[in-house]
PDB file as gemmi writes it, atoms N, CA and C in Angstrom:
CRYST1    1.000    1.000    1.000  90.00  90.00  90.00 P 1                      
ATOM      1  N   MET A   1       2.212  12.856 -19.372  1.00  0.00           N  
ATOM      2  CA  MET A   1       0.997  13.272 -18.813  1.00  0.00           C  
ATOM      3  C   MET A   1       0.165  12.073 -18.265  1.00  0.00           C  
ATOM      4  N   ALA A   2       0.251  10.961 -19.038  1.00  0.00           N  
ATOM      5  CA  ALA A   2      -0.432   9.810 -18.634  1.00  0.00           C  
ATOM      6  C   ALA A   2       0.099   9.215 -17.324  1.00  0.00           C  
ATOM      7  N   ALA A   3       1.411   9.251 -17.166  1.00  0.00           N  
ATOM      8  CA  ALA A   3       2.035   8.771 -15.903  1.00  0.00           C  
ATOM      9  C   ALA A   3       1.572   9.605 -14.734  1.00  0.00           C  
ATOM     10  N   LEU A   4       1.501  10.877 -14.877  1.00  0.00           N  
ATOM     11  CA  LEU A   4       1.041  11.795 -13.856  1.00  0.00           C  
ATOM     12  C   LEU A   4      -0.419  11.430 -13.470  1.00  0.00           C  
ATOM     13  N   ALA A   5      -1.235  11.220 -14.479  1.00  0.00           N  
ATOM     14  CA  ALA A   5      -2.654  10.886 -14.203  1.00  0.00           C  
ATOM     15  C   ALA A   5      -2.733   9.536 -13.431  1.00  0.00           C  
ATOM     16  N   ILE A   6      -1.974   8.552 -13.848  1.00  0.00           N  
ATOM     17  CA  ILE A   6      -1.930   7.289 -13.186  1.00  0.00           C  
ATOM     18  C   ILE A   6      -1.473   7.469 -11.699  1.00  0.00           C  
ATOM     19  N   GLY A   7      -0.424   8.202 -11.571  1.00  0.00           N  
ATOM     20  CA  GLY A   7       0.112   8.514 -10.208  1.00  0.00           C  
ATOM     21  C   GLY A   7      -0.935   9.165  -9.332  1.00  0.00           C  
ATOM     22  N   LEU A   8      -1.693  10.096  -9.893  1.00  0.00           N  
ATOM     23  CA  LEU A   8      -2.687  10.786  -9.105  1.00  0.00           C  
ATOM     24  C   LEU A   8      -3.849   9.834  -8.702  1.00  0.00           C  
ATOM     25  N   LEU A   9      -4.190   8.934  -9.638  1.00  0.00           N  
ATOM     26  CA  LEU A   9      -5.272   8.003  -9.364  1.00  0.00           C  
ATOM     27  C   LEU A   9      -4.782   7.071  -8.254  1.00  0.00           C  
ATOM     28  N   ILE A  10      -3.535   6.680  -8.266  1.00  0.00           N  
ATOM     29  CA  ILE A  10      -3.003   5.763  -7.206  1.00  0.00           C  
ATOM     30  C   ILE A  10      -3.017   6.476  -5.894  1.00  0.00           C  
ATOM     31  N   LEU A  11      -2.627   7.753  -5.830  1.00  0.00           N  
ATOM     32  CA  LEU A  11      -2.639   8.514  -4.607  1.00  0.00           C  
ATOM     33  C   LEU A  11      -4.084   8.675  -4.125  1.00  0.00           C  
ATOM     34  N   TRP A  12      -4.991   8.951  -4.973  1.00  0.00           N  
ATOM     35  CA  TRP A  12      -6.412   9.093  -4.620  1.00  0.00           C  
ATOM     36  C   TRP A  12      -6.908   7.789  -4.021  1.00  0.00           C  
ATOM     37  N   ARG A  13      -6.606   6.677  -4.667  1.00  0.00           N  
ATOM     38  CA  ARG A  13      -7.047   5.368  -4.155  1.00  0.00           C  
ATOM     39  C   ARG A  13      -6.480   5.088  -2.785  1.00  0.00           C  
ATOM     40  N   THR A  14      -5.223   5.433  -2.597  1.00  0.00           N  
ATOM     41  CA  THR A  14      -4.618   5.171  -1.254  1.00  0.00           C  
ATOM     42  C   THR A  14      -5.208   6.070  -0.195  1.00  0.00           C  
ATOM     43  N   ALA A  15      -5.357   7.319  -0.532  1.00  0.00           N  
ATOM     44  CA  ALA A  15      -5.817   8.286   0.458  1.00  0.00           C  
ATOM     45  C   ALA A  15      -7.332   8.112   0.842  1.00  0.00           C  
ATOM     46  N   PHE A  16      -8.139   7.664  -0.110  1.00  0.00           N  
ATOM     47  CA  PHE A  16      -9.571   7.645   0.135  1.00  0.00           C  
ATOM     48  C   PHE A  16     -10.135   6.235   0.129  1.00  0.00           C  
ATOM     49  N   ILE A  17      -9.835   5.486  -0.911  1.00  0.00           N  
ATOM     50  CA  ILE A  17     -10.445   4.181  -1.006  1.00  0.00           C  
ATOM     51  C   ILE A  17      -9.842   3.187   0.020  1.00  0.00           C  
ATOM     52  N   GLU A  18      -8.548   3.409   0.318  1.00  0.00           N  
ATOM     53  CA  GLU A  18      -7.910   2.521   1.295  1.00  0.00           C  
ATOM     54  C   GLU A  18      -8.460   2.733   2.718  1.00  0.00           C  
ATOM     55  N   SER A  19      -9.212   3.778   2.911  1.00  0.00           N  
ATOM     56  CA  SER A  19      -9.830   3.993   4.192  1.00  0.00           C  
ATOM     57  C   SER A  19     -11.228   3.362   4.243  1.00  0.00           C  
ATOM     58  N   HIS A  20     -11.459   2.433   3.363  1.00  0.00           N  
ATOM     59  CA  HIS A  20     -12.748   1.698   3.411  1.00  0.00           C  
ATOM     60  C   HIS A  20     -12.773   0.717   4.517  1.00  0.00           C  
ATOM     61  N   TRP A  21     -13.857   0.001   4.654  1.00  0.00           N  
ATOM     62  CA  TRP A  21     -14.094  -0.872   5.812  1.00  0.00           C  
ATOM     63  C   TRP A  21     -13.159  -2.066   5.849  1.00  0.00           C  
ATOM     64  N   ASP A  22     -12.473  -2.362   4.766  1.00  0.00           N  
ATOM     65  CA  ASP A  22     -11.495  -3.527   4.740  1.00  0.00           C  
ATOM     66  C   ASP A  22     -10.099  -3.098   5.152  1.00  0.00           C  
ATOM     67  N   GLU A  23      -9.894  -1.835   5.431  1.00  0.00           N  
ATOM     68  CA  GLU A  23      -8.525  -1.377   5.680  1.00  0.00           C  
ATOM     69  C   GLU A  23      -7.963  -2.036   6.979  1.00  0.00           C  
ATOM     70  N   ASP A  24      -8.761  -2.148   8.011  1.00  0.00           N  
ATOM     71  CA  ASP A  24      -8.264  -2.747   9.232  1.00  0.00           C  
ATOM     72  C   ASP A  24      -8.014  -4.262   9.027  1.00  0.00           C  
ATOM     73  N   ALA A  25      -8.801  -4.910   8.161  1.00  0.00           N  
ATOM     74  CA  ALA A  25      -8.522  -6.328   7.838  1.00  0.00           C  
ATOM     75  C   ALA A  25      -7.197  -6.459   7.067  1.00  0.00           C  
ATOM     76  N   GLY A  26      -6.932  -5.521   6.204  1.00  0.00           N  
ATOM     77  CA  GLY A  26      -5.681  -5.499   5.450  1.00  0.00           C  
ATOM     78  C   GLY A  26      -4.471  -5.317   6.411  1.00  0.00           C  
ATOM     79  N   MET A  27      -4.593  -4.475   7.295  1.00  0.00           N  
ATOM     80  CA  MET A  27      -3.526  -4.319   8.265  1.00  0.00           C  
ATOM     81  C   MET A  27      -3.306  -5.546   9.180  1.00  0.00           C  
ATOM     82  N   ALA A  28      -4.437  -6.042   9.633  1.00  0.00           N  
ATOM     83  CA  ALA A  28      -4.411  -7.228  10.525  1.00  0.00           C  
ATOM     84  C   ALA A  28      -3.838  -8.422   9.710  1.00  0.00           C  
ATOM     85  N   ILE A  29      -4.231  -8.638   8.506  1.00  0.00           N  
ATOM     86  CA  ILE A  29      -3.705  -9.749   7.712  1.00  0.00           C  
ATOM     87  C   ILE A  29      -2.222  -9.544   7.450  1.00  0.00           C  
ATOM     88  N   GLY A  30      -1.842  -8.266   7.124  1.00  0.00           N  
ATOM     89  CA  GLY A  30      -0.381  -8.014   6.958  1.00  0.00           C  
ATOM     90  C   GLY A  30       0.383  -8.390   8.178  1.00  0.00           C  
ATOM     91  N   TRP A  31      -0.173  -8.040   9.375  1.00  0.00           N  
ATOM     92  CA  TRP A  31       0.563  -8.421  10.632  1.00  0.00           C  
ATOM     93  C   TRP A  31       0.614  -9.920  10.819  1.00  0.00           C  
ATOM     94  N   LEU A  32      -0.514 -10.645  10.527  1.00  0.00           N  
ATOM     95  CA  LEU A  32      -0.475 -12.067  10.616  1.00  0.00           C  
ATOM     96  C   LEU A  32       0.514 -12.729   9.629  1.00  0.00           C  
ATOM     97  N   LEU A  33       0.613 -12.179   8.485  1.00  0.00           N  
ATOM     98  CA  LEU A  33       1.588 -12.687   7.520  1.00  0.00           C  
ATOM     99  C   LEU A  33       3.017 -12.462   8.030  1.00  0.00           C  
ATOM    100  N   SER A  34       3.219 -11.328   8.736  1.00  0.00           N  
ATOM    101  CA  SER A  34       4.544 -11.063   9.247  1.00  0.00           C  
ATOM    102  C   SER A  34       4.943 -12.061  10.395  1.00  0.00           C  
ATOM    103  N   LYS A  35       3.917 -12.689  11.001  1.00  0.00           N  
ATOM    104  CA  LYS A  35       4.098 -13.690  12.023  1.00  0.00           C  
ATOM    105  C   LYS A  35       4.139 -15.128  11.519  1.00  0.00           C  
ATOM    106  N   GLY A  36       4.139 -15.295  10.169  1.00  0.00           N  
ATOM    107  CA  GLY A  36       4.323 -16.600   9.619  1.00  0.00           C  
ATOM    108  C   GLY A  36       3.041 -17.261   9.097  1.00  0.00           C  
ATOM    109  N   TRP A  37       1.897 -16.625   9.266  1.00  0.00           N  
ATOM    110  CA  TRP A  37       0.672 -17.164   8.777  1.00  0.00           C  
ATOM    111  C   TRP A  37       0.736 -17.216   7.198  1.00  0.00           C  
ATOM    112  N   ARG A  38      -0.009 -18.130   6.612  1.00  0.00           N  
ATOM    113  CA  ARG A  38      -0.061 -18.214   5.170  1.00  0.00           C  
ATOM    114  C   ARG A  38      -1.384 -17.724   4.652  1.00  0.00           C  
ATOM    115  N   LEU A  39      -1.292 -16.903   3.623  1.00  0.00           N  
ATOM    116  CA  LEU A  39      -2.494 -16.323   3.051  1.00  0.00           C  
ATOM    117  C   LEU A  39      -3.265 -17.378   2.321  1.00  0.00           C  
ATOM    118  N   TYR A  40      -4.595 -17.369   2.452  1.00  0.00           N  
ATOM    119  CA  TYR A  40      -5.500 -18.251   1.821  1.00  0.00           C  
ATOM    120  C   TYR A  40      -5.590 -19.637   2.452  1.00  0.00           C  
ATOM    121  N   SER A  41      -4.618 -20.063   3.253  1.00  0.00           N  
ATOM    122  CA  SER A  41      -4.752 -21.338   3.935  1.00  0.00           C  
ATOM    123  C   SER A  41      -4.904 -21.104   5.485  1.00  0.00           C  
ATOM    124  N   ASP A  42      -4.104 -20.236   6.029  1.00  0.00           N  
ATOM    125  CA  ASP A  42      -4.216 -19.964   7.480  1.00  0.00           C  
ATOM    126  C   ASP A  42      -5.210 -18.801   7.781  1.00  0.00           C  
ATOM    127  N   VAL A  43      -5.336 -17.940   6.830  1.00  0.00           N  
ATOM    128  CA  VAL A  43      -6.169 -16.729   6.993  1.00  0.00           C  
ATOM    129  C   VAL A  43      -6.942 -16.498   5.680  1.00  0.00           C  
ATOM    130  N   PHE A  44      -8.254 -16.232   5.861  1.00  0.00           N  
ATOM    131  CA  PHE A  44      -9.070 -16.033   4.645  1.00  0.00           C  
ATOM    132  C   PHE A  44      -8.917 -14.615   4.157  1.00  0.00           C  
ATOM    133  N   SER A  45      -8.969 -14.479   2.827  1.00  0.00           N  
ATOM    134  CA  SER A  45      -8.894 -13.203   2.164  1.00  0.00           C  
ATOM    135  C   SER A  45      -9.569 -13.273   0.815  1.00  0.00           C  
ATOM    136  N   HIS A  46     -10.241 -12.258   0.496  1.00  0.00           N  
ATOM    137  CA  HIS A  46     -10.828 -12.148  -0.908  1.00  0.00           C  
ATOM    138  C   HIS A  46     -10.128 -11.111  -1.696  1.00  0.00           C  
ATOM    139  N   HIS A  47      -8.950 -10.648  -1.272  1.00  0.00           N  
ATOM    140  CA  HIS A  47      -8.125  -9.686  -1.965  1.00  0.00           C  
ATOM    141  C   HIS A  47      -6.947 -10.353  -2.595  1.00  0.00           C  
ATOM    142  N   MET A  48      -6.305  -9.615  -3.486  1.00  0.00           N  
ATOM    143  CA  MET A  48      -5.051 -10.140  -4.133  1.00  0.00           C  
ATOM    144  C   MET A  48      -3.957 -10.028  -3.126  1.00  0.00           C  
ATOM    145  N   PRO A  49      -2.888 -10.895  -3.201  1.00  0.00           N  
ATOM    146  CA  PRO A  49      -1.818 -10.856  -2.236  1.00  0.00           C  
ATOM    147  C   PRO A  49      -1.029  -9.525  -2.165  1.00  0.00           C  
ATOM    148  N   LEU A  50      -0.917  -8.845  -3.258  1.00  0.00           N  
ATOM    149  CA  LEU A  50      -0.157  -7.577  -3.248  1.00  0.00           C  
ATOM    150  C   LEU A  50      -0.753  -6.471  -2.341  1.00  0.00           C  
ATOM    151  N   ASP A  51      -2.026  -6.635  -1.993  1.00  0.00           N  
ATOM    152  CA  ASP A  51      -2.733  -5.664  -1.136  1.00  0.00           C  
ATOM    153  C   ASP A  51      -2.092  -5.691   0.239  1.00  0.00           C  
ATOM    154  N   TYR A  52      -1.414  -6.730   0.597  1.00  0.00           N  
ATOM    155  CA  TYR A  52      -0.914  -6.883   1.997  1.00  0.00           C  
ATOM    156  C   TYR A  52       0.562  -6.579   2.113  1.00  0.00           C  
ATOM    157  N   ILE A  53       1.261  -6.302   1.045  1.00  0.00           N  
ATOM    158  CA  ILE A  53       2.684  -6.032   1.133  1.00  0.00           C  
ATOM    159  C   ILE A  53       3.068  -4.883   1.963  1.00  0.00           C  
ATOM    160  N   PRO A  54       2.417  -3.702   1.819  1.00  0.00           N  
ATOM    161  CA  PRO A  54       2.762  -2.561   2.704  1.00  0.00           C  
ATOM    162  C   PRO A  54       2.602  -2.863   4.147  1.00  0.00           C  
ATOM    163  N   SER A  55       1.425  -3.424   4.564  1.00  0.00           N  
ATOM    164  CA  SER A  55       1.260  -3.704   5.973  1.00  0.00           C  
ATOM    165  C   SER A  55       2.120  -4.835   6.478  1.00  0.00           C  
ATOM    166  N   TRP A  56       2.403  -5.791   5.661  1.00  0.00           N  
ATOM    167  CA  TRP A  56       3.320  -6.854   5.979  1.00  0.00           C  
ATOM    168  C   TRP A  56       4.732  -6.335   6.241  1.00  0.00           C  
ATOM    169  N   ALA A  57       5.216  -5.431   5.362  1.00  0.00           N  
ATOM    170  CA  ALA A  57       6.568  -4.863   5.494  1.00  0.00           C  
ATOM    171  C   ALA A  57       6.673  -4.057   6.782  1.00  0.00           C  
ATOM    172  N   ILE A  58       5.709  -3.182   6.999  1.00  0.00           N  
ATOM    173  CA  ILE A  58       5.735  -2.355   8.230  1.00  0.00           C  
ATOM    174  C   ILE A  58       5.655  -3.165   9.489  1.00  0.00           C  
ATOM    175  N   SER A  59       4.777  -4.226   9.443  1.00  0.00           N  
ATOM    176  CA  SER A  59       4.676  -5.080  10.611  1.00  0.00           C  
ATOM    177  C   SER A  59       5.944  -5.873  10.876  1.00  0.00           C  
ATOM    178  N   CYS A  60       6.626  -6.252   9.840  1.00  0.00           N  
ATOM    179  CA  CYS A  60       7.927  -6.905   9.998  1.00  0.00           C  
ATOM    180  C   CYS A  60       8.924  -6.049  10.659  1.00  0.00           C  
ATOM    181  N   LEU A  61       8.890  -4.775  10.295  1.00  0.00           N  
ATOM    182  CA  LEU A  61       9.934  -3.818  10.773  1.00  0.00           C  
ATOM    183  C   LEU A  61       9.592  -3.215  12.126  1.00  0.00           C  
ATOM    184  N   PHE A  62       8.301  -2.833  12.299  1.00  0.00           N  
ATOM    185  CA  PHE A  62       7.937  -1.996  13.483  1.00  0.00           C  
ATOM    186  C   PHE A  62       6.837  -2.624  14.364  1.00  0.00           C  
ATOM    187  N   GLY A  63       6.289  -3.738  13.978  1.00  0.00           N  
ATOM    188  CA  GLY A  63       5.149  -4.268  14.782  1.00  0.00           C  
ATOM    189  C   GLY A  63       3.851  -3.692  14.257  1.00  0.00           C  
ATOM    190  N   PRO A  64       2.688  -4.145  14.898  1.00  0.00           N  
ATOM    191  CA  PRO A  64       1.397  -3.755  14.408  1.00  0.00           C  
ATOM    192  C   PRO A  64       1.070  -2.283  14.799  1.00  0.00           C  
ATOM    193  N   SER A  65       1.377  -1.368  13.901  1.00  0.00           N  
ATOM    194  CA  SER A  65       1.032   0.048  14.167  1.00  0.00           C  
ATOM    195  C   SER A  65       0.096   0.563  13.074  1.00  0.00           C  
ATOM    196  N   GLN A  66      -1.148   0.822  13.402  1.00  0.00           N  
ATOM    197  CA  GLN A  66      -2.062   1.255  12.415  1.00  0.00           C  
ATOM    198  C   GLN A  66      -1.693   2.634  11.856  1.00  0.00           C  
ATOM    199  N   ALA A  67      -1.232   3.530  12.672  1.00  0.00           N  
ATOM    200  CA  ALA A  67      -0.861   4.832  12.257  1.00  0.00           C  
ATOM    201  C   ALA A  67       0.344   4.803  11.309  1.00  0.00           C  
ATOM    202  N   LEU A  68       1.260   3.980  11.666  1.00  0.00           N  
ATOM    203  CA  LEU A  68       2.488   3.852  10.844  1.00  0.00           C  
ATOM    204  C   LEU A  68       2.179   3.231   9.473  1.00  0.00           C  
ATOM    205  N   CYS A  69       1.343   2.154   9.507  1.00  0.00           N  
ATOM    206  CA  CYS A  69       0.865   1.573   8.220  1.00  0.00           C  
ATOM    207  C   CYS A  69       0.170   2.589   7.349  1.00  0.00           C  
ATOM    208  N   ARG A  70      -0.723   3.308   7.957  1.00  0.00           N  
ATOM    209  CA  ARG A  70      -1.443   4.314   7.165  1.00  0.00           C  
ATOM    210  C   ARG A  70      -0.555   5.406   6.593  1.00  0.00           C  
ATOM    211  N   ALA A  71       0.346   5.888   7.414  1.00  0.00           N  
ATOM    212  CA  ALA A  71       1.286   6.953   6.973  1.00  0.00           C  
ATOM    213  C   ALA A  71       2.154   6.419   5.883  1.00  0.00           C  
ATOM    214  N   PHE A  72       2.667   5.216   5.989  1.00  0.00           N  
ATOM    215  CA  PHE A  72       3.468   4.582   4.977  1.00  0.00           C  
ATOM    216  C   PHE A  72       2.760   4.427   3.658  1.00  0.00           C  
ATOM    217  N   MET A  73       1.520   3.990   3.684  1.00  0.00           N  
ATOM    218  CA  MET A  73       0.781   3.805   2.452  1.00  0.00           C  
ATOM    219  C   MET A  73       0.552   5.155   1.746  1.00  0.00           C  
ATOM    220  N   ILE A  74       0.131   6.119   2.501  1.00  0.00           N  
ATOM    221  CA  ILE A  74      -0.105   7.432   1.840  1.00  0.00           C  
ATOM    222  C   ILE A  74       1.181   8.051   1.430  1.00  0.00           C  
ATOM    223  N   GLY A  75       2.212   8.029   2.290  1.00  0.00           N  
ATOM    224  CA  GLY A  75       3.492   8.656   1.925  1.00  0.00           C  
ATOM    225  C   GLY A  75       4.175   7.884   0.786  1.00  0.00           C  
ATOM    226  N   GLY A  76       4.131   6.593   0.835  1.00  0.00           N  
ATOM    227  CA  GLY A  76       4.801   5.802  -0.203  1.00  0.00           C  
ATOM    228  C   GLY A  76       4.163   6.064  -1.535  1.00  0.00           C  
ATOM    229  N   TRP A  77       2.818   6.058  -1.608  1.00  0.00           N  
ATOM    230  CA  TRP A  77       2.186   6.351  -2.901  1.00  0.00           C  
ATOM    231  C   TRP A  77       2.380   7.810  -3.328  1.00  0.00           C  
ATOM    232  N   ALA A  78       2.488   8.693  -2.421  1.00  0.00           N  
ATOM    233  CA  ALA A  78       2.810  10.061  -2.775  1.00  0.00           C  
ATOM    234  C   ALA A  78       4.188  10.158  -3.353  1.00  0.00           C  
ATOM    235  N   LEU A  79       5.134   9.445  -2.816  1.00  0.00           N  
ATOM    236  CA  LEU A  79       6.539   9.468  -3.422  1.00  0.00           C  
ATOM    237  C   LEU A  79       6.498   8.841  -4.754  1.00  0.00           C  
ATOM    238  N   LEU A  80       5.738   7.774  -4.963  1.00  0.00           N  
ATOM    239  CA  LEU A  80       5.647   7.152  -6.253  1.00  0.00           C  
ATOM    240  C   LEU A  80       5.027   8.117  -7.244  1.00  0.00           C  
ATOM    241  N   CYS A  81       4.030   8.851  -6.873  1.00  0.00           N  
ATOM    242  CA  CYS A  81       3.439   9.852  -7.743  1.00  0.00           C  
ATOM    243  C   CYS A  81       4.438  10.896  -8.139  1.00  0.00           C  
ATOM    244  N   CYS A  82       5.198  11.393  -7.186  1.00  0.00           N  
ATOM    245  CA  CYS A  82       6.261  12.392  -7.445  1.00  0.00           C  
ATOM    246  C   CYS A  82       7.271  11.831  -8.440  1.00  0.00           C  
ATOM    247  N   GLY A  83       7.674  10.581  -8.241  1.00  0.00           N  
ATOM    248  CA  GLY A  83       8.651   9.981  -9.096  1.00  0.00           C  
ATOM    249  C   GLY A  83       8.102   9.853 -10.535  1.00  0.00           C  
ATOM    250  N   LEU A  84       6.857   9.388 -10.642  1.00  0.00           N  
ATOM    251  CA  LEU A  84       6.257   9.312 -11.998  1.00  0.00           C  
ATOM    252  C   LEU A  84       6.160  10.679 -12.640  1.00  0.00           C  
ATOM    253  N   TRP A  85       5.808  11.646 -11.866  1.00  0.00           N  
ATOM    254  CA  TRP A  85       5.737  13.052 -12.396  1.00  0.00           C  
ATOM    255  C   TRP A  85       7.092  13.529 -12.899  1.00  0.00           C  
ATOM    256  N   ARG A  86       8.111  13.256 -12.097  1.00  0.00           N  
ATOM    257  CA  ARG A  86       9.465  13.625 -12.457  1.00  0.00           C  
ATOM    258  C   ARG A  86       9.914  12.870 -13.734  1.00  0.00           C  
ATOM    259  N   LEU A  87       9.573  11.577 -13.778  1.00  0.00           N  
ATOM    260  CA  LEU A  87       9.906  10.793 -14.979  1.00  0.00           C  
ATOM    261  C   LEU A  87       9.183  11.347 -16.232  1.00  0.00           C  
ATOM    262  N   GLU A  88       7.999  11.770 -16.087  1.00  0.00           N  
ATOM    263  CA  GLU A  88       7.197  12.360 -17.153  1.00  0.00           C  
ATOM    264  C   GLU A  88       7.853  13.622 -17.645  1.00  0.00           C  
ATOM    265  N   LYS A  89       8.431  14.432 -16.758  1.00  0.00           N  
ATOM    266  CA  LYS A  89       9.055  15.712 -17.114  1.00  0.00           C  
ATOM    267  C   LYS A  89      10.456  15.590 -17.660  1.00  0.00           C  
ATOM    268  N   THR A  90      11.075  14.380 -17.544  1.00  0.00           N  
ATOM    269  CA  THR A  90      12.437  14.125 -18.014  1.00  0.00           C  
ATOM    270  C   THR A  90      12.458  14.105 -19.509  1.00  0.00           C  
ATOM    271  N   PRO A  91      13.303  14.905 -20.171  1.00  0.00           N  
ATOM    272  CA  PRO A  91      13.300  14.939 -21.620  1.00  0.00           C  
ATOM    273  C   PRO A  91      13.853  13.550 -22.121  1.00  0.00           C  
ATOM    274  N   ALA A  92      13.284  13.165 -23.291  1.00  0.00           N  
ATOM    275  CA  ALA A  92      13.694  11.912 -23.896  1.00  0.00           C  
ATOM    276  C   ALA A  92      15.112  12.073 -24.497  1.00  0.00           C  
ATOM    277  N   ILE A  93      15.866  10.966 -24.467  1.00  0.00           N  
ATOM    278  CA  ILE A  93      17.235  11.008 -24.985  1.00  0.00           C  
ATOM    279  C   ILE A  93      17.181  10.720 -26.513  1.00  0.00           C  
TER     280      ILE A  93                                                      
END                                                                             
C-alpha cells in the first residue's frame, strides 16, 4: 500500500507540480545538456541534476519537443506508478 501511495504522489507531482513556471527551463536545460553544455558551469540551475534526465533523454532522441517531453514525463511516471502498484499486489514468496 505504501508503494502505491508513493507512486500516486509521484504521478501527482509530475502531472501538476511539473507544470510550474520552471518547467520550460527544465526542458530548455535538458535540451542544452543534450547539445553538450555542462550543468552548473555552462548553464545555471538551482535544481538537482536528476530533474533534467527526462528532458535530456527526449532531446537526445527526438530534438526539442515540449509536447513530447511533457507526454514522456506524465506517461513515464504513470507507468512507474502502475509497476509499483503491480509490485505491491504481487504475493511474497
